[in-house]
C-alpha positions as CSV (number, residue, x, y, z in Angstrom):
1,M,19.1,3.0,35.4
2,M,17.9,5.5,32.8
3,F,19.5,6.4,29.6
4,G,19.1,9.9,28.2
5,F,19.6,10.7,24.6
6,R,19.8,14.1,23.2
7,F,19.9,14.8,19.5
8,H,21.1,18.0,18.2
9,A,19.8,19.0,14.8
10,R,22.6,20.3,12.7
11,R,21.4,23.2,10.7
12,T,22.7,23.7,7.3
13,P,22.8,27.1,5.7
14,P,20.2,27.7,3.0
15,Q,21.5,26.9,-0.4
16,A,21.4,29.3,-3.3
17,P,18.8,28.4,-5.8
18,A,20.1,26.1,-8.6
19,R,20.9,28.0,-11.8
20,P,19.3,26.7,-14.9
21,T,21.7,24.7,-17.0
22,T,20.6,25.1,-20.5
23,H,23.7,24.7,-22.6
24,M,26.6,22.3,-23.1
25,V,29.8,22.0,-25.1
26,A,30.0,19.3,-27.7
27,R,31.8,18.2,-30.8
28,L,30.4,16.3,-33.8
29,V,31.8,12.7,-33.9
30,P,29.8,10.5,-36.2
31,A,31.1,7.3,-34.7
32,A,29.9,8.2,-31.2
33,P,26.6,6.5,-30.0
34,C,24.5,9.6,-30.6
35,G,26.8,11.3,-33.1
36,W,28.3,13.8,-30.5
37,V,30.9,13.8,-27.8
38,F,30.1,16.1,-24.9
39,F,32.6,17.9,-22.6
40,D,32.2,16.4,-19.2
41,G,34.2,19.2,-17.3
42,S,37.3,17.1,-16.8
43,E,40.6,17.9,-18.5
44,T,44.2,16.8,-18.6
45,R,46.9,19.4,-19.2
46,M,50.0,18.6,-21.1
47,I,53.0,20.5,-22.2
48,T,54.6,19.4,-25.4
49,A,58.3,19.1,-26.0
50,D,58.3,22.5,-27.7
51,G,56.6,24.1,-24.6
52,T,53.0,24.3,-26.0
53,D,50.3,24.1,-23.3
54,L,47.6,21.7,-24.4
55,I,44.3,20.6,-22.9
56,I,42.9,17.2,-23.5
57,P,39.2,17.5,-22.6
58,G,37.2,14.7,-21.0
59,G,34.4,13.5,-23.1
60,A,31.0,11.8,-22.5
61,F,29.0,9.9,-25.0
62,F,25.6,10.9,-23.6
63,P,24.1,14.4,-22.9
64,R,23.1,13.5,-19.3
65,E,26.8,13.0,-18.6
66,A,27.8,16.4,-20.0
67,R,28.8,19.4,-17.9
68,R,26.0,22.0,-18.2
69,Y,26.3,25.8,-18.4
70,A,23.8,28.4,-17.4
71,S,24.0,30.4,-20.6
72,E,25.0,30.3,-24.2
73,S,27.7,32.8,-23.6
74,E,29.3,30.7,-20.8
75,A,29.2,27.6,-23.0
76,S,30.6,29.5,-26.0
77,A,33.5,30.8,-23.8
78,E,34.3,27.3,-22.6
79,A,34.2,26.0,-26.2
80,A,36.6,28.8,-27.3
81,R,39.0,28.0,-24.4
82,L,39.1,24.3,-25.3
83,N,39.6,25.1,-29.0
84,D,42.4,27.6,-28.2
85,A,44.3,24.9,-26.3
86,S,43.8,22.2,-28.8
87,L,45.9,20.9,-31.7
88,C,42.9,20.7,-33.9
89,L,42.7,23.6,-36.3
90,D,39.1,23.1,-37.2
91,R,37.8,24.3,-33.7
92,P,35.5,21.4,-33.2
93,W,34.1,22.3,-29.8
94,R,31.0,24.3,-29.9
95,E,28.1,25.4,-27.7
96,K,24.8,23.5,-28.1
97,P,21.5,24.0,-26.3
98,A,20.6,21.1,-24.1
99,S,17.1,21.1,-25.6
100,A,18.7,19.9,-28.9
101,F,19.4,16.5,-27.2
102,E,16.3,16.1,-25.2
103,V,14.1,13.1,-26.1
104,K,10.4,13.1,-25.3
105,R,9.5,10.0,-23.6
106,L,5.9,8.7,-24.0
107,S,4.1,6.3,-21.9
108,F,3.4,2.9,-23.4
109,A,-0.3,3.6,-23.7
110,H,0.3,7.0,-25.3
111,A,2.8,5.4,-27.8
112,M,0.3,2.7,-28.7
113,A,-2.4,5.3,-29.2
114,Q,-0.2,6.9,-31.9
115,F,-0.4,3.8,-34.1
């Protein structure tokens, strides 16, 4: 008895090239591990007793967990949206370039050569 197997390759459509994600939305929080809380893209909507629509943004403590945006204008628009739907009057959410939070990692040998 012979067994025949046929495999059909499933073709996936080509994906659009990834857009560079160079900006994020963050707020200064000195007590946070790196001094900032980053918007992670999640949010909880609430309506207060007086009918005010509020957004409680999700936060991340580390830049790698933050939602990224392709441009400064996209990140600025998101920060403005979060600030407009917040009870905080100081408009704490702001656009920050991702490069501001990048840490250069050196190899051990390279780090030792610096001393």
